[in-house]
Biopython code that builds the backbone (N, CA, C, O; Angstrom):
import numpy as np
from Bio.PDB.StructureBuilder import StructureBuilder

atoms = [
    (1, "MET", "N", (237.280, 241.867, 27.865)),
    (1, "MET", "CA", (237.273, 240.982, 26.726)),
    (1, "MET", "C", (237.178, 241.818, 25.460)),
    (1, "MET", "O", (236.310, 242.682, 25.338)),
    (2, "ALA", "N", (238.066, 241.557, 24.532)),
    (2, "ALA", "CA", (238.060, 242.260, 23.251)),
    (2, "ALA", "C", (237.228, 241.478, 22.250)),
    (2, "ALA", "O", (237.138, 240.253, 22.333)),
    (3, "VAL", "N", (236.615, 242.190, 21.297)),
    (3, "VAL", "CA", (235.813, 241.550, 20.258)),
    (3, "VAL", "C", (236.230, 242.111, 18.894)),
    (3, "VAL", "O", (235.478, 242.875, 18.288)),
    (4, "PRO", "N", (237.413, 241.741, 18.408)),
    (4, "PRO", "CA", (237.824, 242.177, 17.079)),
    (4, "PRO", "C", (236.989, 241.476, 16.002)),
    (4, "PRO", "O", (236.526, 240.353, 16.205)),
    (5, "THR", "N", (236.801, 242.134, 14.874)),
    (5, "THR", "CA", (236.005, 241.580, 13.784)),
    (5, "THR", "C", (236.700, 241.816, 12.450)),
    (5, "THR", "O", (237.659, 242.583, 12.361)),
    (6, "PHE", "N", (236.200, 241.144, 11.413)),
    (6, "PHE", "CA", (236.645, 241.433, 10.059)),
    (6, "PHE", "C", (235.462, 241.246, 9.122)),
    (6, "PHE", "O", (234.492, 240.565, 9.457)),
    (7, "LEU", "N", (235.548, 241.853, 7.948)),
    (7, "LEU", "CA", (234.558, 241.696, 6.892)),
    (7, "LEU", "C", (235.310, 241.635, 5.579)),
    (7, "LEU", "O", (236.141, 242.496, 5.290)),
    (8, "HIS", "N", (235.020, 240.622, 4.787)),
    (8, "HIS", "CA", (235.691, 240.450, 3.492)),
    (8, "HIS", "C", (234.616, 240.163, 2.459)),
    (8, "HIS", "O", (233.721, 239.354, 2.702)),
    (9, "GLU", "N", (234.696, 240.816, 1.315)),
    (9, "GLU", "CA", (233.718, 240.621, 0.251)),
    (9, "GLU", "C", (234.457, 240.412, -1.061)),
    (9, "GLU", "O", (235.415, 241.123, -1.367)),
    (10, "PHE", "N", (234.003, 239.428, -1.836)),
    (10, "PHE", "CA", (234.577, 239.211, -3.151)),
    (10, "PHE", "C", (233.505, 238.699, -4.090)),
    (10, "PHE", "O", (232.494, 238.144, -3.660)),
    (11, "SER", "N", (233.741, 238.891, -5.383)),
    (11, "SER", "CA", (232.782, 238.410, -6.376)),
    (11, "SER", "C", (233.287, 237.107, -6.970)),
    (11, "SER", "O", (234.483, 236.817, -6.954)),
    (12, "SER", "N", (232.349, 236.330, -7.493)),
    (12, "SER", "CA", (232.656, 235.047, -8.092)),
    (12, "SER", "C", (231.845, 234.902, -9.374)),
    (12, "SER", "O", (230.697, 235.345, -9.425)),
    (13, "PRO", "N", (232.412, 234.296, -10.404)),
    (13, "PRO", "CA", (231.633, 234.046, -11.608)),
    (13, "PRO", "C", (230.651, 232.893, -11.441)),
    (13, "PRO", "O", (229.822, 232.658, -12.319)),
    (14, "VAL", "N", (230.732, 232.176, -10.334)),
    (14, "VAL", "CA", (229.856, 231.037, -10.065)),
    (14, "VAL", "C", (228.572, 231.547, -9.412)),
    (14, "VAL", "O", (228.608, 232.390, -8.516)),
    (15, "ALA", "N", (227.442, 231.023, -9.874)),
    (15, "ALA", "CA", (226.137, 231.420, -9.324)),
    (15, "ALA", "C", (226.058, 231.112, -7.831)),
    (15, "ALA", "O", (226.632, 230.132, -7.355)),
    (16, "ALA", "N", (225.345, 231.952, -7.108)),
    (16, "ALA", "CA", (225.227, 231.809, -5.657)),
    (16, "ALA", "C", (224.680, 230.437, -5.265)),
    (16, "ALA", "O", (225.193, 229.820, -4.331)),
    (17, "ALA", "N", (223.652, 229.946, -5.956)),
    (17, "ALA", "CA", (223.047, 228.658, -5.604)),
    (17, "ALA", "C", (224.049, 227.520, -5.753)),
    (17, "ALA", "O", (224.098, 226.623, -4.911)),
    (18, "LYS", "N", (224.836, 227.549, -6.800)),
    (18, "LYS", "CA", (225.814, 226.489, -7.050)),
    (18, "LYS", "C", (226.956, 226.563, -6.035)),
    (18, "LYS", "O", (227.380, 225.537, -5.502)),
    (19, "LEU", "N", (227.446, 227.754, -5.772)),
    (19, "LEU", "CA", (228.521, 227.933, -4.797)),
    (19, "LEU", "C", (228.051, 227.530, -3.406)),
    (19, "LEU", "O", (228.801, 226.913, -2.649)),
    (20, "TRP", "N", (226.814, 227.876, -3.068)),
    (20, "TRP", "CA", (226.220, 227.505, -1.780)),
    (20, "TRP", "C", (226.208, 225.990, -1.625)),
    (20, "TRP", "O", (226.647, 225.457, -0.606)),
    (21, "LYS", "N", (225.706, 225.312, -2.633)),
    (21, "LYS", "CA", (225.586, 223.854, -2.559)),
    (21, "LYS", "C", (226.948, 223.195, -2.392)),
    (21, "LYS", "O", (227.094, 222.287, -1.574)),
    (22, "ALA", "N", (227.944, 223.633, -3.148)),
    (22, "ALA", "CA", (229.263, 223.014, -3.107)),
    (22, "ALA", "C", (230.078, 223.413, -1.884)),
    (22, "ALA", "O", (230.738, 222.564, -1.283)),
    (23, "ALA", "N", (230.046, 224.669, -1.508)),
    (23, "ALA", "CA", (230.931, 225.167, -0.450)),
    (23, "ALA", "C", (230.336, 225.085, 0.942)),
    (23, "ALA", "O", (231.073, 224.967, 1.921)),
    (24, "VAL", "N", (229.022, 225.146, 1.049)),
    (24, "VAL", "CA", (228.405, 225.160, 2.375)),
    (24, "VAL", "C", (227.673, 223.856, 2.669)),
    (24, "VAL", "O", (227.967, 223.195, 3.664)),
    (25, "LYS", "N", (226.738, 223.484, 1.828)),
    (25, "LYS", "CA", (225.929, 222.296, 2.106)),
    (25, "LYS", "C", (226.741, 221.011, 2.075)),
    (25, "LYS", "O", (226.488, 220.112, 2.877)),
    (26, "GLU", "N", (227.700, 220.900, 1.179)),
    (26, "GLU", "CA", (228.463, 219.667, 1.030)),
    (26, "GLU", "C", (229.768, 219.675, 1.827)),
    (26, "GLU", "O", (230.430, 218.643, 1.939)),
    (27, "ALA", "N", (230.134, 220.806, 2.368)),
    (27, "ALA", "CA", (231.405, 220.911, 3.088)),
    (27, "ALA", "C", (231.326, 220.174, 4.418)),
    (27, "ALA", "O", (230.294, 220.190, 5.089)),
    (28, "SER", "N", (232.395, 219.548, 4.782)),
    (28, "SER", "CA", (232.495, 218.878, 6.075)),
    (28, "SER", "C", (233.376, 219.737, 6.963)),
    (28, "SER", "O", (234.597, 219.761, 6.807)),
    (29, "LEU", "N", (232.761, 220.427, 7.877)),
    (29, "LEU", "CA", (233.503, 221.348, 8.733)),
    (29, "LEU", "C", (233.671, 220.731, 10.117)),
    (29, "LEU", "O", (232.708, 220.605, 10.874)),
    (30, "VAL", "N", (234.872, 220.358, 10.427)),
    (30, "VAL", "CA", (235.171, 219.672, 11.668)),
    (30, "VAL", "C", (235.338, 220.679, 12.799)),
    (30, "VAL", "O", (235.930, 221.742, 12.614)),
    (31, "LYS", "N", (234.818, 220.341, 13.956)),
    (31, "LYS", "CA", (234.945, 221.143, 15.174)),
    (31, "LYS", "C", (234.239, 222.493, 15.086)),
    (31, "LYS", "O", (234.622, 223.441, 15.771)),
    (32, "ASN", "N", (233.220, 222.580, 14.254)),
    (32, "ASN", "CA", (232.417, 223.788, 14.150)),
    (32, "ASN", "C", (230.982, 223.462, 14.528)),
    (32, "ASN", "O", (230.507, 222.345, 14.324)),
    (33, "ARG", "N", (230.306, 224.450, 15.079)),
    (33, "ARG", "CA", (228.883, 224.320, 15.396)),
    (33, "ARG", "C", (228.119, 225.188, 14.404)),
    (33, "ARG", "O", (228.415, 226.373, 14.253)),
    (34, "VAL", "N", (227.149, 224.606, 13.740)),
    (34, "VAL", "CA", (226.322, 225.368, 12.809)),
    (34, "VAL", "C", (225.265, 226.113, 13.617)),
    (34, "VAL", "O", (224.475, 225.500, 14.336)),
    (35, "ASP", "N", (225.256, 227.434, 13.493)),
    (35, "ASP", "CA", (224.291, 228.260, 14.202)),
    (35, "ASP", "C", (223.104, 228.617, 13.313)),
    (35, "ASP", "O", (221.966, 228.648, 13.781)),
    (36, "VAL", "N", (223.359, 228.883, 12.047)),
    (36, "VAL", "CA", (222.304, 229.196, 11.064)),
    (36, "VAL", "C", (222.707, 228.568, 9.738)),
    (36, "VAL", "O", (223.854, 228.690, 9.307)),
    (37, "LEU", "N", (221.769, 227.902, 9.101)),
    (37, "LEU", "CA", (221.969, 227.347, 7.768)),
    (37, "LEU", "C", (220.691, 227.639, 6.990)),
    (37, "LEU", "O", (219.764, 226.829, 6.973)),
    (38, "ASP", "N", (220.652, 228.805, 6.347)),
    (38, "ASP", "CA", (219.454, 229.280, 5.655)),
    (38, "ASP", "C", (219.670, 229.207, 4.155)),
    (38, "ASP", "O", (220.281, 230.095, 3.562)),
    (39, "GLN", "N", (219.165, 228.140, 3.544)),
    (39, "GLN", "CA", (219.372, 227.917, 2.120)),
    (39, "GLN", "C", (218.623, 228.936, 1.271)),
    (39, "GLN", "O", (219.075, 229.257, 0.171)),
    (40, "ASP", "N", (217.504, 229.451, 1.739)),
    (40, "ASP", "CA", (216.730, 230.412, 0.955)),
    (40, "ASP", "C", (217.461, 231.743, 0.771)),
    (40, "ASP", "O", (217.382, 232.355, -0.294)),
    (41, "SER", "N", (218.169, 232.186, 1.801)),
    (41, "SER", "CA", (218.893, 233.460, 1.693)),
    (41, "SER", "C", (220.402, 233.262, 1.614)),
    (41, "SER", "O", (221.155, 234.235, 1.626)),
    (42, "TYR", "N", (220.852, 232.009, 1.533)),
    (42, "TYR", "CA", (222.276, 231.673, 1.420)),
    (42, "TYR", "C", (223.098, 232.292, 2.550)),
    (42, "TYR", "O", (224.121, 232.934, 2.313)),
    (43, "VAL", "N", (222.636, 232.088, 3.773)),
    (43, "VAL", "CA", (223.354, 232.570, 4.953)),
    (43, "VAL", "C", (223.775, 231.364, 5.787)),
    (43, "VAL", "O", (222.969, 230.485, 6.093)),
    (44, "TYR", "N", (225.032, 231.345, 6.137)),
    (44, "TYR", "CA", (225.606, 230.275, 6.948)),
    (44, "TYR", "C", (226.382, 230.920, 8.084)),
    (44, "TYR", "O", (227.343, 231.652, 7.848)),
    (45, "LYS", "N", (225.967, 230.648, 9.314)),
    (45, "LYS", "CA", (226.671, 231.154, 10.488)),
    (45, "LYS", "C", (227.164, 229.954, 11.278)),
    (45, "LYS", "O", (226.430, 228.991, 11.500)),
    (46, "TYR", "N", (228.418, 230.030, 11.696)),
    (46, "TYR", "CA", (228.963, 228.932, 12.482)),
    (46, "TYR", "C", (229.934, 229.462, 13.527)),
    (46, "TYR", "O", (230.469, 230.564, 13.408)),
    (47, "SER", "N", (230.143, 228.651, 14.547)),
    (47, "SER", "CA", (231.067, 228.995, 15.623)),
    (47, "SER", "C", (232.092, 227.884, 15.762)),
    (47, "SER", "O", (231.775, 226.704, 15.612)),
    (48, "VAL", "N", (233.308, 228.273, 16.047)),
    (48, "VAL", "CA", (234.361, 227.306, 16.312)),
    (48, "VAL", "C", (234.183, 226.835, 17.747)),
    (48, "VAL", "O", (234.175, 227.644, 18.675)),
    (49, "VAL", "N", (234.043, 225.537, 17.927)),
    (49, "VAL", "CA", (233.773, 225.016, 19.266)),
    (49, "VAL", "C", (235.031, 224.561, 19.986)),
    (49, "VAL", "O", (235.020, 224.394, 21.206)),
    (50, "GLU", "N", (236.104, 224.360, 19.252)),
    (50, "GLU", "CA", (237.388, 224.031, 19.872)),
    (50, "GLU", "C", (238.424, 224.997, 19.348)),
    (50, "GLU", "O", (238.822, 224.922, 18.185)),
    (51, "GLY", "N", (238.855, 225.890, 20.189)),
    (51, "GLY", "CA", (239.835, 226.881, 19.768)),
    (51, "GLY", "C", (241.116, 226.717, 20.533)),
    (51, "GLY", "O", (241.633, 225.612, 20.700)),
    (52, "ASN", "N", (241.616, 227.831, 20.992)),
    (52, "ASN", "CA", (242.828, 227.785, 21.798)),
    (52, "ASN", "C", (242.602, 228.589, 23.063)),
    (52, "ASN", "O", (241.494, 229.060, 23.319)),
    (53, "ASP", "N", (243.638, 228.742, 23.842)),
    (53, "ASP", "CA", (243.515, 229.420, 25.135)),
    (53, "ASP", "C", (243.274, 230.916, 25.009)),
    (53, "ASP", "O", (242.874, 231.553, 25.983)),
    (54, "LYS", "N", (243.504, 231.487, 23.849)),
    (54, "LYS", "CA", (243.384, 232.930, 23.668)),
    (54, "LYS", "C", (241.937, 233.375, 23.437)),
    (54, "LYS", "O", (241.574, 234.498, 23.785)),
    (55, "PHE", "N", (241.109, 232.500, 22.851)),
    (55, "PHE", "CA", (239.759, 232.889, 22.459)),
    (55, "PHE", "C", (238.691, 232.183, 23.275)),
    (55, "PHE", "O", (238.773, 230.982, 23.533)),
    (56, "GLU", "N", (237.700, 232.945, 23.671)),
    (56, "GLU", "CA", (236.513, 232.369, 24.292)),
    (56, "GLU", "C", (235.661, 231.713, 23.205)),
    (56, "GLU", "O", (235.150, 230.608, 23.386)),
    (57, "SER", "N", (235.513, 232.413, 22.066)),
    (57, "SER", "CA", (234.780, 231.858, 20.925)),
    (57, "SER", "C", (235.136, 232.627, 19.660)),
    (57, "SER", "O", (235.608, 233.763, 19.709)),
    (58, "ASN", "N", (234.901, 231.983, 18.543)),
    (58, "ASN", "CA", (235.068, 232.591, 17.224)),
    (58, "ASN", "C", (233.790, 232.292, 16.456)),
    (58, "ASN", "O", (233.363, 231.140, 16.381)),
    (59, "SER", "N", (233.183, 233.315, 15.890)),
    (59, "SER", "CA", (231.951, 233.131, 15.120)),
    (59, "SER", "C", (232.133, 233.746, 13.746)),
    (59, "SER", "O", (232.777, 234.783, 13.588)),
    (60, "PHE", "N", (231.544, 233.079, 12.743)),
    (60, "PHE", "CA", (231.701, 233.516, 11.366)),
    (60, "PHE", "C", (230.363, 233.472, 10.644)),
    (60, "PHE", "O", (229.493, 232.665, 10.969)),
    (61, "GLN", "N", (230.214, 234.347, 9.666)),
    (61, "GLN", "CA", (229.022, 234.349, 8.824)),
    (61, "GLN", "C", (229.452, 234.434, 7.372)),
    (61, "GLN", "O", (230.320, 235.226, 7.007)),
    (62, "VAL", "N", (228.825, 233.598, 6.550)),
    (62, "VAL", "CA", (229.027, 233.623, 5.110)),
    (62, "VAL", "C", (227.677, 233.918, 4.485)),
    (62, "VAL", "O", (226.692, 233.244, 4.786)),
    (63, "LYS", "N", (227.620, 234.919, 3.618)),
    (63, "LYS", "CA", (226.384, 235.256, 2.915)),
    (63, "LYS", "C", (226.703, 235.348, 1.438)),
    (63, "LYS", "O", (227.606, 236.077, 1.026)),
    (64, "LEU", "N", (225.945, 234.596, 0.640)),
    (64, "LEU", "CA", (226.096, 234.624, -0.805)),
    (64, "LEU", "C", (224.907, 235.346, -1.402)),
    (64, "LEU", "O", (223.763, 235.103, -1.017)),
    (65, "GLU", "N", (225.183, 236.242, -2.350)),
    (65, "GLU", "CA", (224.133, 236.981, -3.038)),
    (65, "GLU", "C", (224.351, 236.857, -4.534)),
    (65, "GLU", "O", (225.490, 236.834, -5.000)),
    (66, "ALA", "N", (223.266, 236.777, -5.284)),
    (66, "ALA", "CA", (223.365, 236.744, -6.742)),
    (66, "ALA", "C", (223.863, 238.095, -7.233)),
    (66, "ALA", "O", (223.472, 239.141, -6.715)),
    (67, "SER", "N", (224.736, 238.058, -8.246)),
    (67, "SER", "CA", (225.179, 239.301, -8.869)),
    (67, "SER", "C", (224.512, 239.405, -10.238)),
    (67, "SER", "O", (224.020, 238.407, -10.765)),
    (68, "GLY", "N", (224.493, 240.573, -10.800)),
    (68, "GLY", "CA", (223.791, 240.820, -12.050)),
    (68, "GLY", "C", (224.348, 240.076, -13.250)),
    (68, "GLY", "O", (223.669, 239.951, -14.269)),
    (69, "ASP", "N", (225.579, 239.579, -13.145)),
    (69, "ASP", "CA", (226.209, 238.912, -14.289)),
    (69, "ASP", "C", (226.089, 237.390, -14.243)),
    (69, "ASP", "O", (226.773, 236.689, -14.990)),
    (70, "GLY", "N", (225.222, 236.879, -13.369)),
    (70, "GLY", "CA", (225.041, 235.433, -13.253)),
    (70, "GLY", "C", (225.961, 234.790, -12.234)),
    (70, "GLY", "O", (225.837, 233.597, -11.957)),
    (71, "GLY", "N", (226.873, 235.552, -11.678)),
    (71, "GLY", "CA", (227.790, 235.061, -10.655)),
    (71, "GLY", "C", (227.235, 235.331, -9.263)),
    (71, "GLY", "O", (226.022, 235.300, -9.054)),
    (72, "SER", "N", (228.112, 235.590, -8.330)),
    (72, "SER", "CA", (227.678, 235.838, -6.963)),
    (72, "SER", "C", (228.647, 236.775, -6.248)),
    (72, "SER", "O", (229.783, 236.976, -6.676)),
    (73, "ILE", "N", (228.169, 237.328, -5.170)),
    (73, "ILE", "CA", (228.971, 238.133, -4.251)),
    (73, "ILE", "C", (229.022, 237.347, -2.943)),
    (73, "ILE", "O", (227.987, 236.946, -2.411)),
    (74, "CYS", "N", (230.212, 237.136, -2.441)),
    (74, "CYS", "CA", (230.389, 236.399, -1.186)),
    (74, "CYS", "C", (230.841, 237.391, -0.119)),
    (74, "CYS", "O", (231.849, 238.080, -0.279)),
    (75, "LYS", "N", (230.082, 237.451, 0.967)),
    (75, "LYS", "CA", (230.431, 238.330, 2.090)),
    (75, "LYS", "C", (230.730, 237.439, 3.295)),
    (75, "LYS", "O", (229.900, 236.632, 3.711)),
    (76, "ILE", "N", (231.916, 237.601, 3.837)),
    (76, "ILE", "CA", (232.359, 236.800, 4.963)),
    (76, "ILE", "C", (232.702, 237.742, 6.108)),
    (76, "ILE", "O", (233.445, 238.706, 5.927)),
    (77, "SER", "N", (232.164, 237.460, 7.277)),
    (77, "SER", "CA", (232.517, 238.261, 8.450)),
    (77, "SER", "C", (232.884, 237.327, 9.590)),
    (77, "SER", "O", (232.439, 236.180, 9.644)),
    (78, "GLY", "N", (233.690, 237.832, 10.484)),
    (78, "GLY", "CA", (234.122, 237.035, 11.624)),
    (78, "GLY", "C", (234.222, 237.874, 12.869)),
    (78, "GLY", "O", (234.443, 239.084, 12.813)),
    (79, "GLU", "N", (234.056, 237.212, 13.993)),
    (79, "GLU", "CA", (234.137, 237.880, 15.294)),
    (79, "GLU", "C", (234.920, 236.978, 16.235)),
    (79, "GLU", "O", (234.660, 235.779, 16.326)),
    (80, "PHE", "N", (235.868, 237.562, 16.925)),
    (80, "PHE", "CA", (236.710, 236.831, 17.861)),
    (80, "PHE", "C", (236.457, 237.357, 19.269)),
    (80, "PHE", "O", (236.749, 238.518, 19.554)),
    (81, "LYS", "N", (235.924, 236.529, 20.142)),
    (81, "LYS", "CA", (235.748, 236.924, 21.540)),
    (81, "LYS", "C", (236.910, 236.332, 22.321)),
    (81, "LYS", "O", (237.057, 235.114, 22.433)),
    (82, "THR", "N", (237.725, 237.221, 22.855)),
    (82, "THR", "CA", (238.932, 236.774, 23.529)),
    (82, "THR", "C", (238.689, 236.561, 25.017)),
    (82, "THR", "O", (237.729, 237.065, 25.599)),
    (83, "LYS", "N", (239.583, 235.808, 25.595)),
    (83, "LYS", "CA", (239.572, 235.611, 27.047)),
    (83, "LYS", "C", (240.383, 236.738, 27.664)),
    (83, "LYS", "O", (241.463, 237.070, 27.176)),
    (84, "GLY", "N", (239.873, 237.316, 28.719)),
    (84, "GLY", "CA", (240.597, 238.392, 29.393)),
    (84, "GLY", "C", (240.772, 239.597, 28.498)),
    (84, "GLY", "O", (239.875, 239.948, 27.731)),
    (85, "ASP", "N", (241.925, 240.230, 28.594)),
    (85, "ASP", "CA", (242.206, 241.438, 27.829)),
    (85, "ASP", "C", (242.993, 241.170, 26.552)),
    (85, "ASP", "O", (243.396, 242.107, 25.863)),
    (86, "GLY", "N", (243.211, 239.914, 26.238)),
    (86, "GLY", "CA", (243.984, 239.578, 25.043)),
    (86, "GLY", "C", (243.266, 240.018, 23.779)),
    (86, "GLY", "O", (242.037, 240.025, 23.720)),
    (87, "VAL", "N", (244.037, 240.381, 22.780)),
    (87, "VAL", "CA", (243.496, 240.801, 21.492)),
    (87, "VAL", "C", (244.302, 240.088, 20.407)),
    (87, "VAL", "O", (245.532, 240.120, 20.437)),
    (88, "PRO", "N", (243.622, 239.439, 19.441)),
    (88, "PRO", "CA", (244.395, 238.824, 18.360)),
    (88, "PRO", "C", (245.068, 239.909, 17.526)),
    (88, "PRO", "O", (244.497, 240.975, 17.295)),
    (89, "ASN", "N", (246.262, 239.631, 17.088)),
    (89, "ASN", "CA", (246.953, 240.634, 16.275)),
    (89, "ASN", "C", (246.432, 240.558, 14.837)),
    (89, "ASN", "O", (245.719, 239.627, 14.462)),
    (90, "GLU", "N", (246.805, 241.555, 14.054)),
    (90, "GLU", "CA", (246.333, 241.639, 12.669)),
    (90, "GLU", "C", (246.706, 240.405, 11.861)),
    (90, "GLU", "O", (245.934, 239.967, 11.008)),
    (91, "GLU", "N", (247.874, 239.844, 12.116)),
    (91, "GLU", "CA", (248.319, 238.662, 11.383)),
    (91, "GLU", "C", (247.414, 237.467, 11.657)),
    (91, "GLU", "O", (247.090, 236.711, 10.742)),
    (92, "GLU", "N", (247.004, 237.291, 12.915)),
    (92, "GLU", "CA", (246.111, 236.182, 13.266)),
    (92, "GLU", "C", (244.752, 236.336, 12.596)),
    (92, "GLU", "O", (244.208, 235.371, 12.058)),
    (93, "ILE", "N", (244.209, 237.536, 12.629)),
    (93, "ILE", "CA", (242.908, 237.790, 11.998)),
    (93, "ILE", "C", (243.013, 237.590, 10.493)),
    (93, "ILE", "O", (242.146, 236.960, 9.888)),
    (94, "LYS", "N", (244.062, 238.119, 9.892)),
    (94, "LYS", "CA", (244.258, 238.003, 8.448)),
    (94, "LYS", "C", (244.407, 236.539, 8.027)),
    (94, "LYS", "O", (243.898, 236.142, 6.978)),
    (95, "ALA", "N", (245.094, 235.743, 8.829)),
    (95, "ALA", "CA", (245.284, 234.326, 8.508)),
    (95, "ALA", "C", (243.950, 233.578, 8.490)),
    (95, "ALA", "O", (243.717, 232.753, 7.607)),
    (96, "VAL", "N", (243.088, 233.856, 9.441)),
    (96, "VAL", "CA", (241.766, 233.223, 9.474)),
    (96, "VAL", "C", (240.947, 233.673, 8.276)),
    (96, "VAL", "O", (240.355, 232.851, 7.577)),
    (97, "GLU", "N", (240.914, 234.965, 8.044)),
    (97, "GLU", "CA", (240.165, 235.531, 6.918)),
    (97, "GLU", "C", (240.642, 234.928, 5.595)),
    (97, "GLU", "O", (239.827, 234.498, 4.779)),
    (98, "GLU", "N", (241.947, 234.896, 5.385)),
    (98, "GLU", "CA", (242.499, 234.357, 4.148)),
    (98, "GLU", "C", (242.203, 232.868, 3.997)),
    (98, "GLU", "O", (241.992, 232.390, 2.882)),
    (99, "GLY", "N", (242.184, 232.134, 5.102)),
    (99, "GLY", "CA", (241.870, 230.712, 5.050)),
    (99, "GLY", "C", (240.460, 230.457, 4.555)),
    (99, "GLY", "O", (240.239, 229.552, 3.751)),
    (100, "ILE", "N", (239.502, 231.244, 5.025)),
    (100, "ILE", "CA", (238.114, 231.092, 4.594)),
    (100, "ILE", "C", (237.977, 231.464, 3.122)),
    (100, "ILE", "O", (237.308, 230.760, 2.364)),
    (101, "VAL", "N", (238.601, 232.557, 2.715)),
    (101, "VAL", "CA", (238.536, 232.988, 1.319)),
    (101, "VAL", "C", (239.185, 231.938, 0.414)),
    (101, "VAL", "O", (238.642, 231.629, -0.647)),
    (102, "LYS", "N", (240.330, 231.386, 0.809)),
    (102, "LYS", "CA", (241.007, 230.368, 0.004)),
    (102, "LYS", "C", (240.119, 229.137, -0.185)),
    (102, "LYS", "O", (240.097, 228.549, -1.265)),
    (103, "MET", "N", (239.398, 228.753, 0.849)),
    (103, "MET", "CA", (238.503, 227.605, 0.741)),
    (103, "MET", "C", (237.429, 227.871, -0.307)),
    (103, "MET", "O", (237.159, 227.017, -1.152)),
    (104, "PHE", "N", (236.813, 229.058, -0.254)),
    (104, "PHE", "CA", (235.784, 229.392, -1.240)),
    (104, "PHE", "C", (236.369, 229.501, -2.637)),
    (104, "PHE", "O", (235.733, 229.076, -3.601)),
    (105, "LYS", "N", (237.563, 230.060, -2.769)),
    (105, "LYS", "CA", (238.201, 230.179, -4.073)),
    (105, "LYS", "C", (238.551, 228.797, -4.639)),
    (105, "LYS", "O", (238.485, 228.595, -5.852)),
    (106, "ALA", "N", (238.919, 227.851, -3.780)),
    (106, "ALA", "CA", (239.199, 226.493, -4.238)),
    (106, "ALA", "C", (237.923, 225.836, -4.769)),
    (106, "ALA", "O", (237.948, 225.180, -5.811)),
    (107, "VAL", "N", (236.820, 226.012, -4.058)),
    (107, "VAL", "CA", (235.539, 225.474, -4.522)),
    (107, "VAL", "C", (235.147, 226.153, -5.832)),
    (107, "VAL", "O", (234.697, 225.486, -6.764)),
    (108, "GLU", "N", (235.313, 227.458, -5.907)),
    (108, "GLU", "CA", (235.016, 228.197, -7.125)),
    (108, "GLU", "C", (235.825, 227.643, -8.302)),
    (108, "GLU", "O", (235.272, 227.418, -9.379)),
    (109, "GLY", "N", (237.103, 227.425, -8.110)),
    (109, "GLY", "CA", (237.954, 226.880, -9.161)),
    (109, "GLY", "C", (237.481, 225.507, -9.620)),
    (109, "GLY", "O", (237.477, 225.213, -10.815)),
    (110, "TYR", "N", (237.084, 224.672, -8.671)),
    (110, "TYR", "CA", (236.562, 223.351, -9.016)),
    (110, "TYR", "C", (235.285, 223.480, -9.840)),
    (110, "TYR", "O", (235.124, 222.783, -10.843)),
    (111, "LEU", "N", (234.385, 224.352, -9.433)),
    (111, "LEU", "CA", (233.113, 224.508, -10.141)),
    (111, "LEU", "C", (233.304, 225.076, -11.541)),
    (111, "LEU", "O", (232.570, 224.708, -12.459)),
    (112, "ILE", "N", (234.269, 225.959, -11.718)),
    (112, "ILE", "CA", (234.559, 226.495, -13.050)),
    (112, "ILE", "C", (235.147, 225.394, -13.937)),
    (112, "ILE", "O", (234.793, 225.283, -15.111)),
    (113, "ALA", "N", (236.041, 224.587, -13.376)),
    (113, "ALA", "CA", (236.664, 223.504, -14.141)),
    (113, "ALA", "C", (235.693, 222.351, -14.415)),
    (113, "ALA", "O", (235.878, 221.592, -15.365)),
    (114, "ASN", "N", (234.662, 222.226, -13.580)),
    (114, "ASN", "CA", (233.690, 221.141, -13.688)),
    (114, "ASN", "C", (232.279, 221.735, -13.724)),
    (114, "ASN", "O", (231.542, 221.633, -12.743)),
    (115, "PRO", "N", (231.899, 222.353, -14.840)),
    (115, "PRO", "CA", (230.623, 223.077, -14.902)),
    (115, "PRO", "C", (229.382, 222.202, -14.695)),
    (115, "PRO", "O", (228.309, 222.729, -14.399)),
    (116, "ASN", "N", (229.503, 220.883, -14.842)),
    (116, "ASN", "CA", (228.345, 220.014, -14.636)),
    (116, "ASN", "C", (228.222, 219.528, -13.190)),
    (116, "ASN", "O", (227.264, 218.833, -12.852)),
    (117, "ALA", "N", (229.164, 219.880, -12.353)),
    (117, "ALA", "CA", (229.092, 219.502, -10.936)),
    (117, "ALA", "C", (228.085, 220.390, -10.210)),
    (117, "ALA", "O", (227.983, 221.581, -10.505)),
    (118, "TYR", "N", (227.363, 219.835, -9.292)),
    (118, "TYR", "CA", (226.379, 220.563, -8.486)),
    (118, "TYR", "C", (225.376, 221.338, -9.335)),
    (118, "TYR", "O", (225.283, 222.562, -9.241)),
    (119, "PRO", "N", (224.626, 220.609, -10.166)),
    (119, "PRO", "CA", (223.641, 221.305, -11.038)),
    (119, "PRO", "C", (222.523, 221.958, -10.245)),
    (119, "PRO", "O", (221.630, 222.574, -10.828)),
]
sb = StructureBuilder()
sb.init_structure("model")
sb.init_model(0)
sb.init_chain("A")
sb.init_seg("    ")
for serial, (resi, resn, name, xyz) in enumerate(atoms, 1):
    if name == "N":
        sb.init_residue(resn, " ", resi, " ")
    sb.init_atom(name, np.array(xyz, "f"), 0.0, 1.0, " ", f" {name:<3s}", serial, name[0])
structure = sb.get_structure()
């Protein structure tokens, strides 16, 4: 069984607490199991409970940290446990990674456009 992983980090002008509330606490994530939801340290770990025949499981972690400029640093990591000797190719891993980042960037864009949302 292969266990490929990824790590992606980006900064946001939105404060960690606000991004956490909008992107994690209020998000409706279908077919995912919440493993950790730690509001004090802004850590969210979840596993995909319905995947495909290639993966035994997929687990992800999102960690938000305050940055010195009033914004935040978002660190996203993922782990893919495959069935048998199969290994996801770079395109598959990149597509998942980009999907998670796009979701956070969409929330970020909404919060910038609507500064009074999620006070």
